N, C-alpha and C positions, 0 to 999 in steps of 0.2 A: 534809596538804597535798601536792599533786603535785610531783614533781621538776621544777624549772624547766630548760628547755633553754637553754643559752647558745651563742650563735653569734658567730663572729669573722670579720670581713672586713678585708682589708689591701690597701694600695697604696703605691707609692713615687713620689716626685716628685724631679725634679732641682733642686729649689729649697731654700734655707735655711729653717729652721723659722719664723723671724720672718715671712716672706712667707706661708708656708702657714697659720700661725696667724691672721694678719690676714684672709685670704680666707675661712677657715673660719668666722670669727666676725662678720664685717661684714655687716649686713643687705643692703646693696646688692649685695654679692658673692653672698651666699646665694641671693638671688632669681635669679641667673644660672645657678647650677649645681645647685640642689637639686631634681632630678627623676631618676627612674629610667629614663624613656623620653621620646623627643622629643615625644610627644603630650601630655605633662604639663608643668606649670610651677609656679613659686612666685610668685604675684602680690604677696605681702606677707611681710614678715619683721620680727619684733621680737626683740631679743636684749639682755638685761641680764646680761653675763658676770661675775657675782659670786656667791659662795656665798649661796644663798637667792634669787638673782635668777631671773627667769623668761625663757623663750624661747617664741615661737610663730611657726611658719612655716606659712603657708597653702599647701597643695598641691592643685592642681586639674587636671582634664583640660582641655586647651585648648578642647575643644568645649563645655565647661560641663556635661557630663553627670554629673560626680561631683567631689567635693572634700572635704577634711578639714583640720583643724588638727593639726599635729604640734607638741605642746607639752610642757613640763616645767619642772622646777626644778633648778638647779645645786646639787649636793652638795659638789663639790670642783673648784676651779679652781687649777691649778698652772701658772703662766705658761710657755708653750712646751713643756710636758711632758704634762699630763693634764687632761681634763675629764670629770667624772662627773656624771650627772644622773638624776633620777627622772622618767619619763614620766607623762603625765596619768593613765594606767591603773595606775600603781604599779610598772611594770617599770623596771629599771635599765639604764643603758648607760655604758660608759667608753670614751673615745678617748684613746689614747696617741700622742704625737708623739716620734719619735726621730731626731735629726739626726746624720749621720755624713758627713764629707767634703763638706759643703755640700748633701747630699741628705737628704730627710726621708721617713721611713717613718711611715705613719698606720695604726693598727690600732684598730678599734672592736669591742668585745665587748658584746653586748646580750642581754637576756632575750627569748626568743621569745614571741610571743603564741600563743594556743591555737586560733585560728580558721583560720589558714592553715598549710600544710605548711612545716616549718622550712627545707627546701631552697628553696622559693619565697621565703621571707623573706630568706634569705641572698642569693639572686640579686638581689632588689630593693635591699637595702642595698649590695651590691657594685656594682651599676649606678650608684647615686648617688655612691659613692666614686670610681668610675672617671670619672664625669662631672665631679666636682670636679677630679681630676688633669688631665683634658683642658682644663677651663676655666683653671685656674691656670697651666698650662704655655703656653697660647696667649696669655695676657695679660701674661706676665712675660718 
């Protein structure tokens, strides 16, 4: 079996972890921030944040030209600390939340897929994470 490339993206917010966690996991919030580019959006989101629970976020180009479901099953949910899940194609991802002095650092490490260049994937995931920080800091 080929070696899996693991990629990590990180961002920091000026907010406490409880607010970050809520916006990260609430479907109505996810629909507001879950895109890598302004020409994309998430018109729907379902999230059962429990071990064995499923999530499904629809991601689409706003012009309707392309779309896909980003989905998976939760393997570990440690309140305000860690979320680990297995994506629909079997790849794994872990997001860690670390609060210090009322600020929260978010770090996601994921298995790269093999179709797109790892640097391209990193840029996409980082853009979504940056969009999340922009959203949460503008709404709190």
